C-alpha positions as CSV (number, residue, x, y, z in Angstrom):
1,X,-110.6,15.7,-146.3
2,X,-108.9,18.8,-145.1
3,X,-108.8,20.4,-141.6
4,X,-107.4,23.7,-140.3
5,X,-106.3,23.8,-136.7
6,X,-105.6,27.3,-135.4
7,X,-103.3,27.4,-132.4
8,X,-102.0,23.9,-133.4
9,X,-98.7,24.5,-131.7
10,X,-100.5,25.3,-128.4
11,X,-101.2,22.8,-125.6
12,X,-104.6,21.5,-126.5
13,X,-104.0,22.2,-130.2
14,X,-101.0,19.9,-130.5
15,X,-102.9,17.1,-128.8
16,X,-105.7,17.6,-131.3
17,X,-103.2,17.5,-134.2
18,X,-101.8,14.2,-132.8
19,X,-105.3,12.8,-132.5
20,X,-106.4,13.8,-136.0
21,X,-103.3,12.2,-137.5
22,X,-104.0,9.0,-135.7
23,X,-107.7,8.8,-136.1
24,X,-108.2,10.1,-139.7
25,X,-106.4,10.3,-143.0
26,X,-107.1,14.0,-143.3
27,X,-104.6,16.7,-144.6
28,X,-103.9,19.2,-141.8
29,X,-103.0,22.8,-141.9
30,X,-101.8,24.4,-138.7
31,X,-102.1,28.2,-138.3
32,X,-100.2,29.7,-135.3
33,X,-98.3,32.9,-134.4
34,X,-96.0,31.1,-131.9
35,X,-96.3,33.4,-129.0
36,X,-95.8,32.5,-125.3
37,X,-98.3,29.6,-125.7
38,X,-97.3,28.3,-129.1
39,X,-94.3,26.1,-129.3
40,X,-93.1,24.2,-132.4
41,X,-91.2,21.8,-130.2
42,X,-94.5,20.2,-129.2
43,X,-95.1,19.3,-132.8
44,X,-91.6,18.1,-133.4
45,X,-92.0,15.5,-130.7
46,X,-95.0,14.0,-132.4
47,X,-93.1,12.7,-135.4
48,X,-95.8,13.9,-137.8
49,X,-95.9,12.0,-141.1
50,X,-94.5,13.9,-144.1
51,X,-96.9,15.2,-146.6
52,X,-99.9,15.4,-144.3
53,X,-99.2,18.5,-142.2
54,X,-98.2,22.0,-143.2
55,X,-97.6,25.0,-141.0
56,X,-98.7,28.6,-141.8
57,X,-97.6,31.5,-139.6
58,X,-100.2,34.2,-139.1
59,X,-101.4,36.4,-136.2
60,X,-105.2,36.4,-136.3
61,X,-105.4,39.9,-134.9
62,X,-104.6,40.8,-138.5
63,X,-107.2,40.3,-141.3
64,X,-106.8,37.2,-143.4
65,X,-106.2,38.9,-146.8
66,X,-107.0,37.4,-150.2
67,X,-103.5,36.0,-150.7
68,X,-103.3,34.3,-147.4
69,X,-106.9,33.0,-147.8
70,X,-105.9,31.3,-151.0
71,X,-102.8,29.9,-149.3
72,X,-104.8,28.3,-146.5
73,X,-107.3,27.2,-149.1
74,X,-110.7,25.5,-148.7
75,X,-111.1,23.4,-145.6
76,X,-113.7,20.8,-144.7
77,X,-113.2,21.3,-141.0
78,X,-111.9,24.2,-138.9
79,X,-110.9,23.8,-135.3
80,X,-110.4,27.2,-133.8
81,X,-108.2,26.9,-130.7
82,X,-105.9,29.9,-131.1
83,X,-106.5,32.2,-128.1
84,X,-105.0,33.9,-125.1
85,X,-106.1,31.8,-122.2
86,X,-104.5,32.7,-118.8
87,X,-106.7,34.5,-116.3
88,X,-103.9,36.3,-114.5
89,X,-102.6,37.8,-117.8
90,X,-106.1,38.9,-118.8
91,X,-106.4,40.9,-115.6
92,X,-103.1,42.6,-116.2
93,X,-103.7,43.2,-119.9
94,X,-107.4,42.9,-120.8
95,X,-107.2,44.5,-124.2
96,X,-104.7,41.9,-125.4
97,X,-107.4,39.3,-124.8
98,X,-110.1,41.3,-126.6
99,X,-107.9,41.5,-129.7
100,X,-106.8,37.9,-129.6
101,X,-110.1,36.2,-128.7
102,X,-112.8,38.5,-130.1
103,X,-111.1,40.3,-133.0
104,X,-109.0,37.2,-133.9
105,X,-112.2,35.1,-134.0
106,X,-114.0,37.7,-136.1
107,X,-111.2,37.7,-138.7
108,X,-111.2,33.9,-138.9
109,X,-115.0,33.8,-139.2
110,X,-114.9,36.3,-142.0
111,X,-112.4,34.0,-143.9
112,X,-114.6,31.0,-143.1
113,X,-117.6,32.5,-144.9
114,X,-115.9,31.5,-148.2
115,X,-113.6,28.7,-147.2
116,X,-115.2,26.4,-144.5
117,X,-117.3,23.6,-145.9
118,X,-118.5,21.1,-143.2
119,X,-118.0,22.6,-139.7
120,X,-116.3,25.4,-137.8
121,X,-115.6,24.2,-134.3
122,X,-115.0,27.1,-131.8
123,X,-113.4,26.2,-128.5
124,X,-115.0,28.1,-125.7
125,X,-114.6,27.6,-122.0
126,X,-116.7,26.7,-118.9
127,X,-115.6,30.0,-117.5
128,X,-118.0,32.0,-119.6
129,X,-120.8,31.0,-117.2
130,X,-119.0,32.2,-114.1
131,X,-118.8,30.3,-110.8
132,X,-121.1,27.3,-110.2
133,X,-122.7,27.0,-106.8
134,X,-122.7,23.5,-105.3
135,X,-125.2,21.4,-107.2
136,X,-125.3,23.7,-110.2
137,X,-124.4,22.4,-113.7
138,X,-124.6,24.9,-116.5
139,X,-126.2,23.8,-119.8
140,X,-124.9,24.9,-123.2
141,X,-127.2,27.8,-123.7
142,X,-127.3,29.2,-120.1
143,X,-126.6,32.9,-119.6
144,X,-123.0,34.2,-119.4
145,X,-121.6,35.7,-116.2
146,X,-117.9,36.2,-116.9
147,X,-115.8,36.7,-113.9
148,X,-112.6,38.1,-115.6
149,X,-111.5,39.6,-119.0
150,X,-110.4,36.2,-120.3
151,X,-113.8,34.5,-119.9
152,X,-115.6,37.7,-121.2
153,X,-113.4,37.7,-124.3
154,X,-114.2,34.0,-124.9
155,X,-117.9,34.7,-124.5
156,X,-117.5,37.6,-127.0
157,X,-115.9,35.2,-129.6
158,X,-118.6,32.7,-128.9
159,X,-121.4,35.2,-129.7
160,X,-119.6,36.2,-132.9
161,X,-119.7,32.6,-133.9
162,X,-123.5,32.4,-133.2
163,X,-124.0,35.6,-135.2
164,X,-122.0,34.4,-138.2
165,X,-124.0,31.2,-138.2
166,X,-127.3,33.0,-138.1
167,X,-126.3,35.8,-140.5
168,X,-124.0,34.1,-143.1
169,X,-124.6,30.4,-142.6
170,X,-121.1,29.6,-141.3
171,X,-121.4,26.0,-140.1
172,X,-120.5,26.8,-136.5
173,X,-120.4,24.3,-133.7
174,X,-119.4,25.5,-130.2
175,X,-117.8,23.5,-127.4
176,X,-117.3,24.5,-123.8
177,X,-114.3,22.7,-122.4
178,X,-113.5,22.2,-118.7
179,X,-110.0,22.6,-117.2
180,X,-107.4,20.8,-119.3
181,X,-104.2,19.1,-118.3
182,X,-101.7,16.7,-120.0
183,X,-98.3,16.4,-121.5
184,X,-96.4,19.5,-122.6
185,X,-98.6,21.9,-120.8
186,X,-97.3,25.4,-120.0
187,X,-95.7,25.2,-116.5
188,X,-97.7,28.1,-115.3
189,X,-100.8,25.9,-115.1
190,X,-101.8,24.1,-111.9
191,X,-100.9,20.5,-112.7
192,X,-97.4,21.0,-114.2
193,X,-96.7,23.7,-111.6
194,X,-97.6,21.3,-108.8
195,X,-95.4,18.5,-110.3
196,X,-92.5,20.9,-110.5
197,X,-92.8,22.3,-107.0
198,X,-93.3,18.9,-105.4
199,X,-90.3,17.3,-107.2
200,X,-88.2,20.3,-106.1
201,X,-89.4,20.3,-102.5
202,X,-91.1,23.6,-102.9
203,X,-94.4,24.7,-101.3
204,X,-97.6,24.4,-103.4
205,X,-100.1,27.2,-103.0
206,X,-103.7,26.0,-102.9
207,X,-106.5,28.5,-103.2
208,X,-109.5,28.2,-100.9
209,X,-112.6,30.0,-99.7
210,X,-112.0,31.1,-96.1
211,X,-115.7,31.3,-95.5
212,X,-116.2,27.6,-96.1
213,X,-112.7,26.3,-95.5
214,X,-112.9,24.5,-98.9
215,X,-110.3,24.6,-101.6
216,X,-111.3,25.4,-105.2
217,X,-112.4,22.5,-107.3
218,X,-112.5,21.6,-111.0
219,X,-113.6,18.9,-113.4
220,X,-110.2,18.3,-115.0
221,X,-110.0,16.5,-118.3
222,X,-107.0,15.4,-120.3
223,X,-106.2,17.3,-123.5
224,X,-106.3,14.1,-125.5
225,X,-109.8,13.4,-124.4
226,X,-110.8,16.9,-125.4
227,X,-109.3,16.1,-128.8
228,X,-111.3,13.0,-129.0
229,X,-114.5,14.9,-128.2
230,X,-113.7,17.6,-130.7
231,X,-113.4,15.2,-133.6
232,X,-116.5,13.4,-132.5
233,X,-118.5,16.7,-132.4
234,X,-117.1,17.9,-135.7
235,X,-118.3,14.7,-137.4
236,X,-121.5,14.1,-135.5
237,X,-122.7,17.4,-134.0
238,X,-125.4,19.7,-135.4
239,X,-124.2,23.0,-136.8
240,X,-125.5,25.9,-134.8
241,X,-125.4,23.9,-131.6
242,X,-123.2,23.9,-128.5
243,X,-121.8,21.0,-126.6
244,X,-120.2,20.8,-123.2
245,X,-117.0,18.7,-122.9
246,X,-116.8,17.7,-119.2
247,X,-114.4,15.9,-116.9
248,X,-115.4,12.6,-115.3
249,X,-115.3,13.7,-111.7
250,X,-115.0,16.8,-109.5
251,X,-111.7,17.1,-107.7
252,X,-110.5,19.9,-105.4
253,X,-107.0,21.3,-105.9
254,X,-105.7,20.1,-102.5
255,X,-106.7,16.5,-103.4
256,X,-104.9,16.9,-106.7
257,X,-101.8,18.1,-105.0
258,X,-101.9,15.1,-102.6
259,X,-102.4,12.7,-105.5
260,X,-99.5,14.3,-107.5
261,X,-97.2,14.0,-104.4
262,X,-98.0,10.3,-104.0
263,X,-97.3,9.8,-107.7
264,X,-94.0,11.7,-107.6
265,X,-93.0,9.9,-104.4
266,X,-92.3,13.1,-102.4
267,X,-94.0,14.7,-99.4
268,X,-96.4,17.5,-100.1
269,X,-95.7,21.0,-98.7
270,X,-98.6,23.3,-99.2
271,X,-100.2,26.5,-98.0
272,X,-103.8,27.7,-98.2
273,X,-104.3,31.0,-99.9
274,X,-107.5,33.1,-99.9
275,X,-108.5,33.1,-103.5
276,X,-110.4,36.4,-103.3
277,X,-107.3,38.4,-102.3
278,X,-104.5,36.3,-103.9
279,X,-106.2,35.7,-107.3
280,X,-109.0,38.2,-107.8
281,X,-111.1,37.4,-110.9
282,X,-110.8,33.6,-110.4
283,X,-113.8,31.4,-109.5
284,X,-113.8,28.7,-106.9
285,X,-115.9,26.1,-108.8
286,X,-117.1,25.4,-112.4
287,X,-119.5,22.7,-113.5
288,X,-121.1,21.8,-116.8
289,X,-123.9,19.5,-117.9
290,X,-122.4,17.1,-120.4
291,X,-125.7,15.4,-121.3
292,X,-125.9,16.7,-124.9
293,X,-122.5,15.3,-125.9
294,X,-123.2,12.0,-124.1
295,X,-126.5,11.7,-125.9
296,X,-124.6,11.9,-129.2
297,X,-122.6,8.8,-128.1
298,X,-119.2,10.1,-126.9
299,X,-117.6,8.7,-123.8
300,X,-114.4,9.7,-122.0
301,X,-111.7,7.0,-122.6
302,X,-110.3,6.9,-119.0
303,X,-110.9,8.4,-115.6
304,X,-109.2,11.4,-114.1
305,X,-106.7,9.6,-111.8
306,X,-105.5,7.3,-114.7
307,X,-104.9,10.2,-116.9
308,X,-103.2,12.2,-114.1
309,X,-100.9,9.3,-113.3
310,X,-99.8,9.0,-117.0
311,X,-99.2,12.8,-117.1
312,X,-97.1,12.8,-113.9
313,X,-94.9,9.9,-115.0
314,X,-94.4,11.4,-118.5
315,X,-93.5,14.8,-117.1
316,X,-91.0,13.4,-114.7
317,X,-89.4,11.6,-117.6
318,X,-89.4,14.8,-119.7
319,X,-88.5,17.6,-117.2
320,X,-87.6,20.0,-120.0
321,X,-91.3,20.8,-120.1
322,X,-91.2,22.1,-116.6
């Protein structure tokens, strides 16, 4: 069997590559443009077996021409993770996200019409639904309410996937992932940024809602668990359907900072920042209903604090990733 992983040098992408190598005997092709998110050093640390993994450089904003299409070749499975993902950058440069996440996805879908055999797994995000009020869990086919250009661009790519499935029969499966963390994550993200600041004695900024006094919360999930769910969905999911990949428990960002400080063994210095003025376009809370994926039989391998402890210890031993 053969699988293509776009964005395979990225954070979640390299965890997926590692999981596929360990859990299958598939031949893997990684397609990446190696921008600010892609980093080949992630892959070099995995000690990938010779002969099973090949790398192709391509920027998906450009069409996959006939020559490149033949070079990639037919693939049984496609995992499309290549994307621009940072909310702050999408607010500064929204059109970059439109080109990367909408146009890029369209170019890959056009190629997949002739080359994808079993399933085309598109990685979307919980952010397409917008903020979730307390007690609300969004289901897979609920309406979009994007709060920023990043989430809007991911919703646009998602709708292209639905259209290519309905129009051309591309075997699309869509996943909505909640907030990821884990080893080798870009240091701009909250968990590695918090590890770095606490270990250096710096102040951690925690965004909160001044109307309620509550900090923002997320259902964080380790990238290796997302990888496990992605393979499970690709092999067991129904084409044309969507599946939510959810974290095990809701944790607010101040509680995460306190947990990281305890794991690092240093005191926590923090300040509360009004999210509406300090980070416009960000949402205070997300939540998804993971019932469809659970009904298929997938379960998360470990809870949040276990995965966080492993990540903190690994990162302290590998400070070059901070």
